MIVEXPA-174637 format. One record per residue: residue number from 0; x, y, z of N, C-alpha, C in turn. Coordinates in nm, 3 decimals. Atoms other than C-alpha are relative to their C-alpha. Layout:
REM MIVEXPA-174637
BALO  seq     n.c1     n.c2     n.c3    ca.c1    ca.c2    ca.c3     c.c1     c.c2     c.c3
BALO  NUM        X        Y        Z        X        Y        Z        X        Y        Z
...
This chain:
REM MIVEXPA-174637
BALO  seq     n.c1     n.c2     n.c3    ca.c1    ca.c2    ca.c3     c.c1     c.c2     c.c3
BALO    0    0.135   -0.052    0.017    1.436    1.293    0.369   -0.080   -0.029    0.128
BALO    1    0.079    0.015   -0.122    1.204    1.346    0.665   -0.113   -0.100   -0.022
BALO    2    0.114    0.092    0.010    0.935    1.093    0.743   -0.122    0.077   -0.045
BALO    3    0.123   -0.060    0.051    0.618    1.174    0.554   -0.111   -0.052    0.089
BALO    4    0.104    0.045   -0.092    0.362    1.158    0.834   -0.114    0.102    0.003
BALO    5    0.117   -0.086   -0.005    0.037    1.325    0.932   -0.116   -0.073   -0.066
BALO    6    0.117    0.061    0.061   -0.298    1.265    0.770    0.033   -0.049   -0.140
BALO    7   -0.021    0.055    0.135   -0.293    1.044    0.462   -0.060    0.098   -0.100
BALO    8    0.051   -0.096    0.098   -0.333    1.266    0.155   -0.129   -0.047   -0.066
BALO    9    0.126    0.029    0.066   -0.672    1.286   -0.006    0.031   -0.036   -0.145
BALO   10   -0.028    0.040    0.137   -0.630    1.083   -0.323   -0.097   -0.110   -0.042
BALO   11    0.086    0.104    0.057   -0.833    0.861   -0.551    0.083   -0.087   -0.092
BALO   12   -0.074    0.096    0.081   -0.684    0.549   -0.702   -0.101   -0.080   -0.081
BALO   13    0.088    0.085    0.080   -0.833    0.340   -0.979    0.050   -0.143    0.013
BALO   14   -0.036    0.140   -0.021   -0.834   -0.029   -0.892   -0.005   -0.076   -0.132
BALO   15   -0.004    0.080    0.123   -0.776   -0.303   -1.148   -0.139   -0.032   -0.054
BALO   16    0.137    0.028    0.048   -1.152   -0.369   -1.161   -0.070    0.126   -0.049
BALO   17    0.056   -0.125    0.051   -1.202   -0.005   -1.263   -0.070    0.086    0.103
BALO   18    0.068   -0.076   -0.105   -1.357    0.103   -0.933    0.096    0.100    0.064
BALO   19   -0.085   -0.095   -0.071   -1.228    0.416   -0.762    0.014   -0.041    0.147
BALO   20   -0.024    0.023   -0.142   -1.076    0.382   -0.415    0.064    0.126    0.055
BALO   21   -0.053   -0.125   -0.055   -1.019    0.690   -0.201    0.060   -0.023    0.137
BALO   22   -0.060    0.012   -0.133   -0.812    0.746    0.109   -0.108    0.011    0.108
BALO   23    0.109   -0.010   -0.098   -1.139    0.835    0.287   -0.056   -0.139    0.033
BALO   24    0.050    0.136   -0.022   -1.239    0.466    0.245    0.090   -0.081    0.093
BALO   25   -0.091    0.070   -0.091   -0.939    0.367    0.461   -0.038    0.021    0.146
BALO   26    0.035   -0.033   -0.139   -1.089    0.525    0.774   -0.061   -0.120    0.069
BALO   27    0.053    0.111   -0.078   -1.160    0.269    1.044    0.079   -0.129   -0.018
BALO   28   -0.084    0.118    0.022   -0.902    0.022    0.911    0.146    0.042    0.011
BALO   29   -0.144   -0.021    0.009   -0.527   -0.011    0.944    0.035   -0.041   -0.143
BALO   30   -0.024    0.027    0.142   -0.406    0.012    0.585    0.147    0.016   -0.037
BALO   31   -0.135   -0.006    0.055   -0.075   -0.063    0.417   -0.014    0.048   -0.144
BALO   32    0.002   -0.052    0.137   -0.025    0.147    0.103    0.142   -0.020   -0.054
BALO   33   -0.129    0.041    0.053    0.256   -0.001   -0.105    0.015    0.051   -0.144
BALO   34   -0.032   -0.047    0.136    0.398    0.188   -0.407    0.107   -0.094   -0.054
BALO   35   -0.086    0.104    0.053    0.563   -0.069   -0.631   -0.001    0.002   -0.152
BALO   36   -0.003    0.015    0.147    0.648   -0.168   -0.988    0.040   -0.143   -0.032
BALO   37   -0.034    0.137    0.040    0.669   -0.500   -1.170    0.148   -0.010   -0.039
BALO   38   -0.141   -0.002    0.039    1.020   -0.394   -1.283    0.094    0.016    0.119
BALO   39   -0.079   -0.022   -0.121    1.137   -0.343   -0.923    0.025   -0.135    0.068
BALO   40   -0.037    0.131   -0.053    1.326   -0.651   -0.799   -0.040   -0.014    0.148
BALO   41    0.034    0.004   -0.143    1.278   -0.566   -0.428   -0.151   -0.009    0.019
BALO   42    0.147    0.002   -0.009    0.904   -0.503   -0.483   -0.053   -0.141   -0.023
BALO   43    0.045    0.135    0.035    0.857   -0.842   -0.646    0.042   -0.098    0.110
BALO   44   -0.052    0.089   -0.104    1.071   -1.011   -0.377   -0.080    0.012    0.130
BALO   45    0.072   -0.018   -0.127    0.871   -0.859   -0.087   -0.149   -0.033   -0.012
BALO   46    0.144    0.022    0.019    0.527   -0.929   -0.239   -0.054   -0.121    0.076
BALO   47    0.053    0.113   -0.079    0.490   -1.279   -0.082   -0.020    0.037    0.149
BALO   48    0.013   -0.042   -0.141    0.547   -1.118    0.263   -0.116    0.099    0.017
BALO   49    0.114   -0.092   -0.006    0.296   -0.843    0.186   -0.131   -0.080   -0.006
BALO   50    0.118    0.089    0.010    0.046   -1.115    0.087   -0.024   -0.069    0.134
BALO   51    0.021    0.072   -0.126    0.106   -1.314    0.408   -0.038    0.096    0.112
BALO   52    0.039   -0.101   -0.099    0.082   -0.995    0.618   -0.148    0.032   -0.017
BALO   53    0.142   -0.029    0.028   -0.249   -0.914    0.450   -0.088   -0.114    0.049
BALO   54    0.081    0.117   -0.038   -0.382   -1.266    0.503   -0.005   -0.019    0.152
BALO   55   -0.008    0.017   -0.146   -0.269   -1.268    0.868   -0.095    0.097    0.072
BALO   56    0.073   -0.104   -0.073   -0.447   -0.943    0.964   -0.133    0.044   -0.062
BALO   57    0.119   -0.049    0.072   -0.730   -0.896    0.709   -0.129   -0.015    0.081
BALO   58    0.124    0.024   -0.074   -0.998   -1.045    0.934   -0.014    0.093    0.122
BALO   59    0.001   -0.087   -0.118   -0.904   -0.798    1.209   -0.018    0.149   -0.035
BALO   60    0.018   -0.140    0.039   -0.969   -0.479    1.009    0.124    0.061   -0.061
BALO   61   -0.123   -0.044    0.067   -0.645   -0.456    0.811   -0.022   -0.010   -0.150
BALO   62    0.016    0.000    0.145   -0.630   -0.368    0.444    0.134    0.033   -0.066
BALO   63   -0.121   -0.026    0.077   -0.362   -0.347    0.176   -0.040    0.058   -0.135
BALO   64    0.019   -0.055    0.135   -0.350   -0.131   -0.136    0.138    0.007   -0.064
BALO   65   -0.126   -0.003    0.074   -0.068   -0.194   -0.384   -0.020    0.096   -0.117
BALO   66    0.014   -0.103    0.104   -0.025    0.113   -0.606    0.116   -0.013   -0.098
BALO   67   -0.103    0.014    0.103    0.163    0.042   -0.929    0.038    0.138   -0.053
BALO   68   -0.051   -0.130    0.045    0.379    0.332   -1.046   -0.046    0.030   -0.144
BALO   69    0.052   -0.046    0.129    0.280    0.536   -1.352    0.076   -0.059   -0.119
BALO   70   -0.080    0.052    0.112    0.565    0.394   -1.566   -0.018   -0.151   -0.020
BALO   71    0.020    0.145    0.010    0.453    0.035   -1.506   -0.109   -0.029   -0.103
BALO   72    0.105    0.029    0.100    0.267   -0.102   -1.813   -0.119   -0.070    0.065
BALO   73    0.118    0.060   -0.063   -0.091   -0.179   -1.702   -0.014   -0.150   -0.024
BALO   74    0.011    0.143    0.030   -0.082   -0.519   -1.876    0.092   -0.082    0.091
BALO   75   -0.094    0.069   -0.089    0.222   -0.617   -1.664   -0.059   -0.009    0.140
BALO   76    0.058   -0.007   -0.135    0.044   -0.509   -1.343   -0.115   -0.101    0.011
BALO   77    0.114    0.092    0.000   -0.272   -0.703   -1.432    0.050   -0.145    0.001
BALO   78   -0.056    0.135    0.008   -0.069   -1.012   -1.523    0.062   -0.040    0.135
BALO   79   -0.065    0.027   -0.129    0.133   -0.988   -1.198   -0.107   -0.028    0.106
BALO   80    0.106    0.015   -0.101   -0.181   -0.946   -0.983   -0.076   -0.131   -0.019
BALO   81    0.075    0.124    0.027   -0.360   -1.235   -1.154    0.086   -0.124    0.021
BALO   82   -0.085    0.120   -0.008   -0.067   -1.477   -1.175    0.038   -0.031    0.144
BALO   83   -0.034    0.023   -0.141    0.009   -1.431   -0.804   -0.123    0.004    0.090
BALO   84    0.127   -0.003   -0.075   -0.359   -1.412   -0.701    0.007    0.096    0.119
BALO   85   -0.012   -0.098   -0.108   -0.299   -1.094   -0.500   -0.135    0.016    0.070
BALO   86    0.127    0.000   -0.073   -0.565   -1.096   -0.224   -0.048    0.138    0.043
BALO   87    0.034   -0.136   -0.045   -0.578   -0.718   -0.182   -0.021    0.092   -0.119
BALO   88    0.026   -0.100    0.105   -0.659   -0.402   -0.375    0.129    0.034   -0.074
BALO   89   -0.114   -0.040    0.084   -0.426   -0.322   -0.665   -0.049    0.116   -0.086
BALO   90    0.036   -0.119    0.077   -0.436    0.023   -0.824    0.114    0.032   -0.097
BALO   91   -0.101   -0.047    0.096   -0.257    0.167   -1.126   -0.003    0.153    0.003
BALO   92   -0.012   -0.146   -0.008   -0.135    0.524   -1.079    0.045    0.052   -0.137
BALO   93   -0.042   -0.030    0.137   -0.138    0.595   -1.453    0.040    0.145   -0.025
BALO   94   -0.040   -0.141    0.022   -0.102    0.974   -1.418    0.114    0.042    0.092
BALO   95   -0.103   -0.038   -0.097    0.144    0.973   -1.127   -0.054    0.090    0.111
BALO   96    0.060   -0.094   -0.099   -0.098    1.189   -0.923   -0.001   -0.058    0.141
BALO   97    0.005    0.062   -0.133   -0.126    0.938   -0.638    0.139    0.004    0.064
BALO   98   -0.138   -0.003   -0.052    0.253    0.905   -0.596    0.037    0.142    0.040
BALO   99   -0.030   -0.140   -0.030    0.279    1.286   -0.606   -0.067    0.041    0.131
BALO  100    0.075   -0.037   -0.121    0.010    1.328   -0.339    0.061   -0.063    0.126
BALO  101   -0.056    0.072   -0.115    0.184    1.076   -0.111    0.148    0.035    0.021
BALO  102   -0.137   -0.043   -0.028    0.503    1.278   -0.078    0.094   -0.013   -0.117
BALO  103   -0.079    0.008    0.124    0.620    1.261   -0.439    0.087   -0.126   -0.002
BALO  104   -0.070    0.129   -0.001    0.712    0.892   -0.428    0.070   -0.022   -0.133
BALO  105   -0.077    0.030    0.120    0.990    0.813   -0.675    0.068   -0.136    0.012
BALO  106   -0.071    0.126   -0.023    1.165    0.513   -0.517   -0.099   -0.110    0.033
BALO  107    0.085    0.114   -0.034    1.004    0.170   -0.507    0.088   -0.109    0.060
BALO  108    0.131   -0.020   -0.060    0.909    0.005   -0.291    0.003    0.112    0.105
BALO  109    0.024   -0.095   -0.110    0.781    0.289   -0.073   -0.135   -0.040    0.057
BALO  110    0.119    0.054   -0.065    0.526    0.172    0.179   -0.038    0.088    0.119
BALO  111    0.053   -0.080   -0.111    0.307    0.365    0.421   -0.094   -0.086    0.082
BALO  112    0.096    0.066   -0.088    0.122    0.231    0.723   -0.090    0.110    0.056
BALO  113    0.099   -0.101   -0.038   -0.197    0.426    0.793   -0.089   -0.058    0.110
BALO  114    0.083    0.050   -0.110   -0.389    0.397    1.121   -0.149    0.018   -0.028
BALO  115    0.146   -0.003    0.019   -0.767    0.376    1.169   -0.055    0.142   -0.015
BALO  116    0.044   -0.140    0.011   -0.791    0.756    1.192    0.040    0.061   -0.133
BALO  117   -0.044   -0.052    0.130   -0.635    0.793    0.848    0.131    0.077    0.008
BALO  118   -0.129   -0.068   -0.017   -0.296    0.912    0.978    0.113   -0.095   -0.038
BALO  119   -0.118    0.079    0.036    0.034    0.793    0.835    0.085   -0.016    0.126
BALO  120   -0.076    0.030   -0.120    0.219    0.622    1.118    0.146   -0.025   -0.033
BALO  121   -0.137    0.036    0.036    0.526    0.498    0.935    0.014   -0.005   -0.151
BALO  122   -0.033    0.011    0.141    0.693    0.520    0.598    0.124   -0.086   -0.012
BALO  123   -0.115    0.087    0.026    0.929    0.254    0.467    0.045    0.024   -0.143
BALO  124   -0.055   -0.005    0.135    1.158    0.305    0.170    0.089   -0.123   -0.010
BALO  125   -0.066    0.129    0.006    1.282   -0.035    0.062   -0.084   -0.101    0.076
BALO  126    0.075    0.109   -0.063    1.175   -0.365    0.213   -0.010    0.025    0.152
BALO  127    0.012   -0.018   -0.146    1.030   -0.325    0.565    0.052   -0.122    0.076
BALO  128   -0.028    0.110   -0.091    1.139   -0.536    0.860   -0.139   -0.054    0.035
BALO  129    0.137    0.047   -0.013    0.826   -0.751    0.851   -0.037   -0.039    0.144
BALO  130    0.030    0.033   -0.140    0.854   -0.870    1.216   -0.039    0.128    0.075
BALO  131    0.031   -0.129   -0.064    0.860   -0.507    1.333   -0.131    0.058   -0.055
BALO  132    0.124   -0.047    0.062    0.583   -0.420    1.086   -0.120   -0.072    0.062
BALO  133    0.109    0.077   -0.059    0.363   -0.699    1.224   -0.030    0.048    0.142
BALO  134    0.019   -0.049   -0.137    0.420   -0.575    1.581   -0.073    0.134   -0.002
BALO  135    0.064   -0.131    0.011    0.321   -0.222    1.475   -0.145   -0.014   -0.045
BALO  136    0.138    0.023    0.046    0.011   -0.348    1.289   -0.085   -0.049    0.119
BALO  137    0.075    0.051   -0.116   -0.095   -0.540    1.603   -0.034    0.112    0.097
BALO  138    0.023   -0.115   -0.087   -0.056   -0.223    1.811   -0.112    0.088   -0.055
BALO  139    0.098   -0.089    0.064   -0.257   -0.016    1.563   -0.139   -0.063   -0.004
BALO  140    0.129    0.068    0.002   -0.533   -0.278    1.534   -0.067    0.004    0.137
BALO  141    0.053   -0.002   -0.137   -0.571   -0.268    1.914   -0.057    0.138    0.038
BALO  142    0.048   -0.136   -0.030   -0.635    0.109    1.908   -0.141    0.022   -0.051
BALO  143    0.135   -0.036    0.046   -0.981    0.258    1.878    0.012    0.093   -0.121
BALO  144   -0.001   -0.085    0.121   -1.068    0.431    1.551   -0.021    0.145    0.037
């Protein structure tokens, strides 16, 4: 499958606190959009690294949005987010519309890195190489919006 790049699709996600979050709100920040599920072993295994990546770069204009897949029971997602004190935005894609908009995501984890202009720079299917991801985030943070 070809890399899904270009401008991040216009989509609205509902965060765990009930607030809407749109891709337009990502502009000006480097954002990691991670499609995951509590039932996905790799997703759960990579979450500590996603947390440390978020914590490392958050003060520099980096953001993370973890989008739970439509088949993931909302109670499981809430429990996971709370029990692990996830420091970033967590959304539940209860209709599947967000996954569809982002290139019809079916496999988890699927992660996108979006630059300050709102363009998808990289797509990862499976666990990213976090050292390479950090280097790319540093490059993107250094660029002007």
